[in-house]
N, C-alpha and C positions, 0 to 999 in steps of 0.2 A: 355715787354707788349706794348700795343697800345699807340701811341702818337697822339696828336691832328691832325697832318698832315696826319695820316693814316685813317681818317674818310671817310667812303664810300660816294661817290657822291649820292648814294641811299638815304642817310639821309641829307647830307649837304645842299641840296637845300631848306630845310624847315627853315624859319626865326627863329622860336622858338628854333629849334635845334641848329642853328648857334649861337643864343644868349647864350644857355646853354654851348656850347663849349667855347665861349669867356669867360664865367665865370669860366671855368676850371672844369666844372662838369664831374665826372667820371674819373678824373685824379689825380695824386699824390698818396702818400702813407702816412701811419701813420697819424699824426695830420694835414697834409696838404691835405688829400683826401677830395673831395667834392662829396657827392652822387648825382647820376643823378636825383633822385626824393627826394623832401623834403616833410615833413609831411603836411604842410599847402597847398600843391598844388594838392591834390587829395582827392577823397571821399573814405574813408576806410570802409570796412565791419566790421572791428573790431576796437579796440582802437589803434589809432596811438600814438606813443610815441617818445618824444624827450628826450634823456638822455645823461648826461655827462659821457664820458668814464673814466675808472680808469686806464686801461693799456695804452690806447691811449687817451690823453687829448683833446678831441674835442666833439662836440655835434653829436650824432648819431640819424639818422632819420629812425624809424622803423614803418613799415606800418600796422602791425597787432600784436595781442597778441602772435601769434606763432613766428613771427620774433623777438619780444621782448624776449621771452623765449629762443630762439635759441641764440640770442646775449649774454644773461647772461651766458649761458652754454659755449659758445666759449670763452668769456672773462675770465671765471673762470678756463678754461683749459690752456694748454700750447700754445695756438694759439698766434702768435706774432703780427699779424696785421689783422684787420677786415675792409673790404670795403663793405658797404651795397649798394644795388641798383646799381650794377655794369653794365654799359651799353655795349652792344655788338656792338659797333659803326663800326667795320670792318667786320660784319657778312657776308656781300655779297662777300667779297674777301676771307674770311677764309674757308667757306664751299664750297667744290668743287662740290658736287652732291646735288643740291637743287631744281631741276625741280619739284620734288613731294612735296616740302614744301609749306605750305599755307601762304605765306607772305601777300597775299591779305586779309587775315582775320584780320590783325593787321594794319589797316589804319583808318584814320578819315573818317567817313561816308559822310561828306559833302565835305571836301577839297580833300579827297583821298590821303592826305599826310601820309606817313608811320609813325607808332609809333616806337620808339626805344625799342627793346627787351632788357630787363634787367634780370640779375640773382640776386637772393636775397643777396648772400654773395660771395665775393672772399676773401679767407683766405690765410694768409701766416703761414705755420706751420713748426716746427723744426723737422727734422728727428732724429732718434737715433744716427746717426753718426755726428750730429751737423750741417748738411747741411739744407738748407731751400727749401721749395717747395710751389707751389700754389695748393689749392683745391677749387672747386666751389660747392656751396650748394644752392639749390632752396627750399624754404619753401612753402608748400602748405597744406591747410586743406584737409582731406580725402574727404570731400563732393565735393570739386572742381575736384577731379580726376574722377568723373563720367561724366564730360563734355568733349565732343570731342575737343572743341576749346582749352581746357587746355592742352590736350595731343599734339595738333598740335604745341603749343608754346613750350612745353617741348622737343619735338623732335628737334626743331630749336636749343634750348639750348644744348641738348645732342650732336648734331653733331658739334656745334661750339666748345665746350670744348674738344671733342674728336680730332678735327682737331688741336687744340692747344696742345694736349698731356697732358691735365690737368684733373685730376679726378673730376667727377661731379656726384652728387647724389641728390635725392629728400628726404627732411625731412618733416614728418607730425607731427601732435600733439602727435601721438603715441610714437615718439622718444623724446618728450619734456615733461617730467614729471612735473606737476604743483608744486609738493612739492619741487622738486629739485630747480626749478626756484625761488620759494618763499624763500627758505633758502639762496640761493645765493644773492637775493635781500636784505635780512635781514642783511647779514654780509658785503656786498660790500660797503654799505653806510659809514662804519667806515674808509674806505680807501680814501674817498673824502677829499680834502683839506679843512681844517676848521671844519671838523665834530667833532673834539675832544675839541673844545673850547680852554680853557687854560690848559687842561691836557697835560702832557708829556706821550703820549700813548706808546711810544717806551719803556721807562723805566718801567712804571707801568704795562704794559702787561707782562713783564718778571717776575716782582714781583708776579703778579697773577698766572702765570704759576707754579712758585714754590709753591705758596699757594695751588693750586689745587692738586699738588702731595702730599703735606704734610697732606692735609685734605681730601684725596680721598674717605674715607669711608662714609663721610656725603653726603647728597643730594646736587646736584649742586645748587639748589635754596638756601639752607642754607649756603653753602660755599661762594657764591657770596654776600649774605647779610652780613655774618660775615666779609668778606673782606672789604666791605665798612665801617663797624663800626670800625674795628681795625685800619684801615688806615686813619680814619677821612675823608672819601670821601663822596661826595654827593650820595644820594640814586640812584642806577641804574648805577653807574660807573663801577661796577664789570661786569654787563651784557654787557655794551659797550665794555669793554676790552676783554671779552670772545668772543664776535662777531669778534673783531679785530684779535684775535689769530687764529680764524678759517679762516678769510679772508686772513691772511698772511700765512696760512697753517702751523702754528707752532704747532697746534693741529689738529687731524684728527677725524672727526665723520662721521657717515653715513648721507650724505646730502640728500639722497632720502627719508628720513623719518622725520616726525615732531620731534622736539627736546623735549624730556621728562625731565623737570627740576626736577622731583621727583626722578629720578635715581641717584645713587651715582656717584660722579665725576669720579671715577675709572672705573665703569661699562660703563658709557657713552663714555668715551674716548677709551674704548676697541673696540667699534663698528665701 
């Protein structure tokens, strides 16, 4: 991938960009990556979110609700690394045929200094054979796709990643179900360090898993309530451990639907 020394002169003459590069923005991987744009530095049309990663322990800066939902989906999947707001700092060198690209649309109106083009996410994914590859994904609301300037930026991104030999696609809210994101958000909290308090969630979750199997004919709500009483646990512990089992993928449910606690445990776990 790109290194700091590879930054195009097209960008490096800008003092702000030089400052960001010195800070290491857009470089590194895993917990060492620093996004090009941080949430406090821009005006967002949606809710900007700062969130601690579970798979990669660092703060992620997400510029919209759609980016947040995409992040949750990526993190819950088999994606190995997530780099948000990835800057195309060598764009002028990478794209061979760019005479028809409207870079002039992406400059400061007063100084005429160019803005850095970014892609929402650069992901590292594992292939079935165990190898790793990069994929790039740009998150847009469908309402933005009616604007010509949006497509002009997307075409720059498309040609950049094509030149790099990296798969690039657009994701809209239509590919980001709200219920799925809500469920992931609900279970992932149990993976965060310190979320369990003084509980030994590793051991107790295994105990709950056996309890669910043994009492599968009862409603999930009743099973979890009974578990707390029989084990002498604080009210709500069973629900916390149930969430943890889902987050760890020890049990599987249909995450695209709202969880119905009135269903029997065995029926819910079949879905």
